[in-house]
C-alpha positions in Angstrom: -125.5 -132.1 -18.6 -126.6 -129.4 -16.2 -130.0 -129.4 -14.2 -131.7 -126.4 -15.0 -134.0 -124.7 -12.4 -137.1 -123.1 -14.1 -139.1 -122.0 -11.3 -139.7 -122.4 -7.8 -140.9 -126.0 -8.4 -139.9 -127.3 -11.7 -136.4 -128.1 -12.7 -135.2 -129.8 -16.1 -132.5 -132.4 -16.1 -132.2 -133.6 -19.9 -135.6 -134.1 -21.2 -137.1 -135.0 -17.9 -139.1 -132.4 -15.9 -138.2 -132.8 -12.2 -140.0 -131.4 -9.2 -138.0 -129.0 -7.0 -138.2 -126.9 -4.3 -136.0 -123.6 -3.9 -135.5 -120.8 -1.2 -138.6 -120.1 0.7 -138.4 -116.4 -0.6 -137.4 -117.2 -4.1 -134.9 -116.3 -6.3 -132.3 -113.4 -6.0 -129.0 -112.1 -7.7 -125.4 -112.8 -6.1 -125.3 -109.0 -5.6 -128.6 -109.0 -3.7 -127.9 -112.4 -1.8 -126.9 -112.1 2.1 -126.7 -114.7 4.7 -130.3 -115.9 6.4 -132.3 -114.2 3.4 -133.7 -117.6 2.5 -133.4 -117.0 -1.3 -131.7 -119.1 -3.8 -129.2 -117.2 -5.9 -129.5 -117.0 -9.7 -126.5 -118.2 -11.8 -124.7 -121.5 -12.9 -123.3 -123.3 -10.0 -121.0 -126.3 -10.6 -121.4 -129.7 -8.9 -118.4 -130.0 -6.7 -118.7 -133.1 -4.7 -121.1 -135.4 -3.0 -121.8 -136.1 0.6 -123.9 -139.1 2.0 -125.3 -140.7 5.0 -123.6 -143.9 5.3 -126.0 -145.5 7.6 -129.2 -144.5 5.5 -127.7 -145.3 2.1 -125.0 -147.4 0.3 -122.0 -145.9 -1.4 -122.5 -148.1 -4.2 -126.2 -146.6 -4.8 -124.5 -143.3 -5.7 -123.2 -143.7 -9.2 -121.6 -140.6 -10.4 -118.3 -139.4 -11.9 -118.4 -136.6 -8.9 -116.1 -137.2 -5.9 -118.2 -138.8 -3.0 -117.5 -138.9 0.8 -119.2 -140.6 3.4 -120.4 -138.3 6.3 -119.7 -138.7 10.0 -121.6 -137.3 13.2 -119.2 -134.6 13.4 -118.9 -132.7 10.0 -120.2 -129.3 9.6 -120.3 -126.5 7.3 -118.9 -123.1 8.5 -121.3 -120.4 8.2 -119.9 -117.7 10.2 -119.1 -114.9 7.8 -115.9 -113.8 9.9 -114.6 -117.2 10.1 -111.4 -117.7 7.7 -113.4 -121.4 7.1 -116.6 -119.5 6.2 -118.7 -121.6 3.4 -116.2 -124.7 3.9 -116.4 -128.0 5.3 -115.6 -128.4 8.9 -115.3 -130.5 11.6 -117.7 -130.2 14.7 -117.6 -129.3 17.3 -116.1 -125.9 15.6 -114.9 -122.8 17.6 -117.0 -120.7 14.8 -120.9 -121.4 13.9 -121.2 -124.4 11.7 -124.1 -126.0 10.2 -124.6 -129.7 11.3 -124.4 -131.8 8.3 -125.5 -135.0 10.2 -129.2 -134.1 10.6 -132.0 -136.0 12.4 -134.4 -135.4 9.3 -133.4 -137.0 5.7 -132.5 -133.7 3.9 -128.9 -134.1 3.8 -128.8 -138.2 3.7 -127.3 -136.8 0.2 -125.9 -133.5 -0.5 -124.3 -132.2 -3.7 -122.0 -129.3 -2.8 -122.3 -126.4 -5.0 -119.7 -124.1 -6.1 -121.3 -121.1 -4.8 -119.6 -118.3 -3.4 -116.4 -120.5 -3.2 -114.1 -119.0 -5.8 -113.6 -116.5 -4.2 -115.5 -116.6 -1.1 -117.2 -113.4 -0.2 -118.3 -112.9 3.2 -121.9 -112.6 3.8 -122.8 -113.7 0.5 -124.4 -117.0 1.7 -122.9 -120.3 2.5 -123.9 -124.1 2.4 -125.9 -123.7 -0.7 -126.5 -127.3 -1.7 -128.4 -129.7 -3.9 -130.1 -132.3 -1.6 -133.1 -134.4 -0.7 -136.5 -132.6 -0.6 -138.8 -132.4 2.3 -141.7 -134.8 1.6 -144.1 -131.8 1.0 -141.3 -130.1 -1.2 -141.3 -127.1 1.2 -139.3 -124.2 0.7 -135.4 -124.3 1.6 -133.0 -121.7 3.6 -131.6 -121.2 -0.3 -130.7 -124.8 -1.4 -132.2 -126.3 -4.2 -133.9 -129.9 -3.4 -135.4 -132.5 -5.1 -136.7 -136.0 -4.4 -133.9 -138.8 -3.4 -134.9 -140.8 -6.6 -134.6 -137.8 -8.7 -131.3 -137.0 -7.0 -129.8 -140.4 -7.4 -131.0 -140.0 -11.1 -129.2 -136.6 -11.4 -126.0 -138.1 -10.0 -125.8 -141.2 -12.4 -125.6 -138.7 -15.2 -123.6 -135.9 -13.2 -119.8 -135.7 -14.7 -117.0 -133.3 -13.8 -118.1 -129.9 -14.8 -122.1 -130.6 -14.4 -123.9 -127.8 -12.9 -127.2 -126.5 -11.1 -128.4 -123.5 -13.7 -130.7 -121.3 -11.7 -132.4 -119.5 -14.4 -136.2 -118.7 -13.3 -138.6 -117.8 -16.2 -140.1 -114.1 -15.6 
């Protein structure tokens, strides 16, 4: 089953409507996506794996068929287009720019890595496009899709290998 993102604040999981947030500047095509433009790319992005904060959530609470890995304080995601590990998991400190996955807020308590710009990686087309926990006010993201923690755990319970996030906004 896929999570279908229908608009900047509505997604569908099965027969359930779910509140969501997307990029602060809306949606764009892969061709128009560039690092830092705060848009969510339109397309179908497979759910690759799940990261979680073991100090904030129990592994047993994440019931899914997807691969699951506990985060630690040194985990990062390379966001430097010129680096060979661009748009990949890395350990910090890292010699190139790398987003911190162990955040001070709750947004990355659970992260679903999406298969955006990863096969192959195209330098500059964007990195770290995740499905993650939303801000309390469902404020916009830097390009990710976010939902409530409760809804994210529900999505993971139904997610299988091959499940995806389908970003298909209605005109």
